[in-house]
N, C-alpha and C positions, 0 to 999 in steps of 0.2 A: 803440443796446444797450443789451438788460436787464439793468442793475444786479445784479438782484436774482441773479437768471440763472447771471449772473458770479459772482458773491461766492458762490454754493454752486460751481462748478465750480471757483476757486482754495481753494477751505476746503477738497474733495475732494482736488486733483490735493497740498493739504499732509500731511493726513491720512496718501494709502496711499502717498509721497515721488515720485509720478512719475508722465507721462500717461495711461500707459499701459492703467496700474490706476484711477486714476481716470476714467478712457471707461470702464472696462470696466464699475467700483462701478455706474455710472451708461446705462450704454448706450446712449451715444453714440460716432461718430466724433472718434479720434486730437485727428483736422486742427479740430471742432468745441474741442474741451478747448484747443487751442493758441488756437484764436484769438479764444478769447472773454477767456482770459487776458491777452493780448497785447492787446488794447480797452482790461482796466479796467487797464494799466497806461499805455494812453495816457491814459485819460480822469485819472487824476491823476496824470500823470508826473511816476513815478517808478517805477523798474525791485522790480520785486514775490519775483521769483523768477528765482535762477542757473543757469541751464541748462549740465550738458557731457554728454558724452555715455554717460555712469554711471550719475549720480545729478542729485535737483532741490535745490537748495539756498535756504532762507529767504532774505531780505537781512532786515536790524535793520525797517526799512523795514513786509514782505511779514509777520514774526513778529505786529507793532504791528497794523497789520490783520487781520489773522489771531483773533487775537484780538476785540475789538471787533463784525471782522463776525460768528464764530459766536456772539457774546450777542443779535446783530443779530434772525437771522438763527431764530435756539430762541425769541425773541418772538418773531416772528413767525410761526411754525409752533405756537406757544402756545397764539398768540390765535385764530389761524386753528381749529386743534381746538377753543380754548374756544364760537365761535359758534357753528361745525357744527354740522345738526340733529339729535338726539338718536336719534333713529330708524333714521342712516343707521347698513347694521350697517357693521362694521371690515371692511374687506377686502389682498386684497393679497398678496407672498412677502412671509413667518414664516420668517427665518433662524435658526434652532436650534443649537447646540452642546450636548451631555449624552454624561454615561459609558453605555455600553452598558448595562452592569445595571441602570439608570432605562427607556431607552426600548427594552430588550426588556421589564420588569417592572413596569412602573407606566404610564410614558406611552399606548407603543402601545398598551396591552389595554384604556386610556380612551380613545382619538381620537374615536372612530361617536361620542362625546360630546359634543367638541369641535366635531367638522364640524356634528353637531345646530343647537350652538348660536349658530357661527361661521359657518355653507358659505361663504362667501367668502373666507376666508382661505387661499391655499396655504402647507403647513409643508414647510421645508428642513430638514428632522434632520442635523446632523453629529453623529457619535457616536467617542466616545474618553474618554479623560483629557489630551488634550496641552494644550501651549502655546497660545495662537490668539487670532489678531493680526486685533480686530473692527474697524477701521474699514479695510485691506487685502483682506478676506477680507467683509465687507459680512454680516458675524453681527450681527442687531440681538439676539440676548442666549446666554446663555450656566444653564444650572443645574449650581452646582458644592457641590463639598462639604470644608465645613473654614474653616481661622483663612484668608483671602484675605491677600498679604501686594502685590497690585496695586493702589495707591494711585487713579489714573486713575479706576479704575471705580465707582462708583453697586453697591447690593447693597442686598438687600430678602430680608432673613430670610423663610423661608415655614417650614421642620419642621426638628424637628432627626431628627442619627441616631443609635442602638445602634448597637453588633458585640458579636459574642463569636466565643472564642477554639474553633479546631476545627483539623483536622489529620485524616485519611484513619483507616481501620483500618490498610490496611500502612504506612501513617509507620510511628503505634501498637506494630504488632507489632515494626519493626527497632529502635525508638530507646524505645519506654515511650514513656509520661503524667510531664511535668511535674506537679512538686509545688509549688514557686513557678516566679513571672515572670524568678525570677533565672535558672532552668536555662536557660531561653531563653538565654541570652550563653553558655555553658557547660555543658552538656554534648545539647543539642536545636539542628537546626537553623529558622529560620523561613523562611516565603517572603516576600520584601521586595513593601512599596510602595514605587517610586520617584515621586517626587513632579517634576514634571517643572522646573515656576518656580525650585523650591529647587538641584534637578540632583542631589540624594540619598536615600538612602530615609530611610524615613521612621521615630521612634519611636514604642514603642510602651507605651501609655498604661495605667494597671492602680489596681484600688482596689480592696480592700477592706470595707470601715464605719472601716477601723481605723490603715490607711495606706496610702498611695500611693507606688506606685513610677514611675520612666517608664526604659526601657530600649534599648539598640542594638538591635535581629535579628540574632543572626548566620547568617547565610545562604545558601545557594548561588545563586543567582540569585535575581531580581528585575526585576518589568513596573511599568511604571505608563500601565497600562488594567486596570482594574475587571476583565474578566471573563479574563484571560491570568493576572490573581494568581489569581480565584477556579481555574480550570484548575490553574495551577502548585502548589494545595494537593490539592485533586481529584487527582493524580496523586502526592502519597506525597511533595513532595521539600521539604517543610518545615510545621510550622505558624504559622496567620498567621489574623486578625481579620476574621471580614468580616458582610455587611450577618446580619437574620434574612431578611424575607425571600425574597435572591437563593438560601436556598438550605433552603427548607420543603424542599421535597423529596426533596435528597441530604442532611438530617438525619434525616427520615423510614423510607425505604430502605435510611440505615445505611451510605452515604459517606461523611459525614464527624460525626465523634465529634465533640462539644461535652470541650469540657479546662478547665480551673484554671473550673469552672463562680462561686465564689465572685467570684471576682477579674472585676468590671464594669468596660469601659475608658470612659472620655470621652464624654462623646457629640459629634456635632460637629454646628455648625447647616449647614444648608444653604441658597446662598443660589441667586438671581439677579440678577445682572449686568450691566451695559450698559455701553458708553465714555457718561463725560459726554461726548463731545458730538456724542453722537448723542440727537435728538428724538423722549422715548419719547412713540410713539403710539396707538393707539385700540387696536389691531393684538395688541401691547404690552404693553401692560395688563391686556387680554382676560384672553391666554395666561397669565402671573400671577400673576393673580388663580382662574383657572382651577385653572393647576398646584397653591394655595398651598391650595387647596380643596380635591384631590384628594390630595394626600398629607396632608394633616392625618384623613384619615377613610382609611387607607388599610393601615392597620396593621403602619405599620414593622418598629416591636419587637418583631413576637409571632411564635414557629415558627406 
């Protein structure tokens, strides 16, 4: 029995929650996964997993073994990486999640540069602001905006993002222009941004250099995707806070109008995140470095 290989298979079963997802993530037959875990249990003379028809549960011995095994596997991967030839190009499939606005406006227009630098990396980009199961879906990393709630993720801050408050001419014609942020709670409507992880609409923060305030938006519609959120504002469904780089054309063409210009919103951090249980490979490192440099030279905050 290849014990290291069996340890990797066992760890993936624990992380994904069942044998089928582990097999799919590892791209090996389910029977191979089952046999390797059974062989590992026979070698250790203990039961690591309790199986039912619907789920797999880790035993006490299994939880202890998983904790030590993942540490050992991570150290081995780190050792292999440190001793590898520095001239070898990072390669393989890289699965990345990000909001559609970043994919469309920042990442995709510059991908030829990334491919020229790292031609052996194949990028699979998942688009959206949904919650991601990094292990079960075999996601290597994600580009996320805002303070992180999930403490199981490792995060590297790569930039910051400013927002401007705006509305469509059609909305302004119907409801007028708010004079203070508090007007958005009484006499106006907003488009709500639904935080997927928190399950609620996010508040809107404002600061004019003299005082700061945070309001709960009064909304008719909310969305948990940045592009849908922006389209709802364009359609006249309410006031919203948008990133300048995504609406330069709309502002120039008069499809959106900046309002409350003296009130600034709090800058939000941009992170690259990945799960603690996943070894950071060279392909992830070079992508993170490339994204950080790209965001820092992209003038995200200017119209």
